[in-house]
N, C-alpha and C positions, 0 to 999 in steps of 0.2 A: 504493499499500500504505500510506501514512502515515495516510488516512483509516481503514482497516481497524483499524490499532494504536489510533490516537485512539478509535476506538468500543470495542475492547475494553479498554482501560484505563478508559473511563467505567464499562463494564458491572462490570469487577473491583472498582472502587472502591465499588461500592455493595452488594456482597455481603453476605447478612444473616452472623449470627452461625453458621449451618450450611451457610453456603455458597450457599444458592437467593437469586433475585433476589425482589423484592416487587412487587404489584400496581401499586402507583405506585412506581417505582425509588427516588426520593429521600424516600419517606415512611416511616419506621420504624414507624409505626403500621399501616399496610396489610398485608395478609396475605402469607405467603411463597408463591409461585407455582411451581408445577412446570413447566408446560409452557413458560413463555417461557424459564425456566433451562435445560430440556432444549435447546431452540433454539440458544440462545446457547451452550452446550456443547459442542453438535454443531460449530457455527461456530468456535468456538476451537480446539477439537482438529482439526479439519479443516485450519486455516490453520496451526497448527504442524506438522502431518504435511507440508503441501505446502512449508513453508518461508517462509512470508509473516508468521508470527509467531515471535519467538525462545521457544524451549521455556523458557529460563532465565527468563525475564521473566514468561511466562503460565502455566507449568508449575503454581504453586503455586494459582493463580485456578481453574485447569482441575481440579484434584485436589479442592479444597474444594467446587467445582460439584458434582463427579460424587459425593462421600460426601453431599452433602445431598441429591441425586437418589435414591441408593441407599436412604437412611434412610426415604424415603418409600413403598418398596416391602415390601407385606406379604407374608407367607409362602405365601399362594396366588396371588401375583403382582399382587395390586391394588395400585394407586398411588393415595395420598392425598394431598392437598394441590395 
């Protein structure tokens, strides 16, 4: 589980201002990416739910990612970004 926590820490460290990840994770000029953020969000949420990651440590990262993803969904359900 140490590798999982290390990976999650790395992802959370590179969140953009709205919580999403970028196409090139460590390049702030690359565009914000929705599908990779969704996959990482699911993985972190599942790991927290199963007790593999501590919610106190990763909950804020998870919430920022979810808010970033939610901001990309339009009124008709179309996803942008």
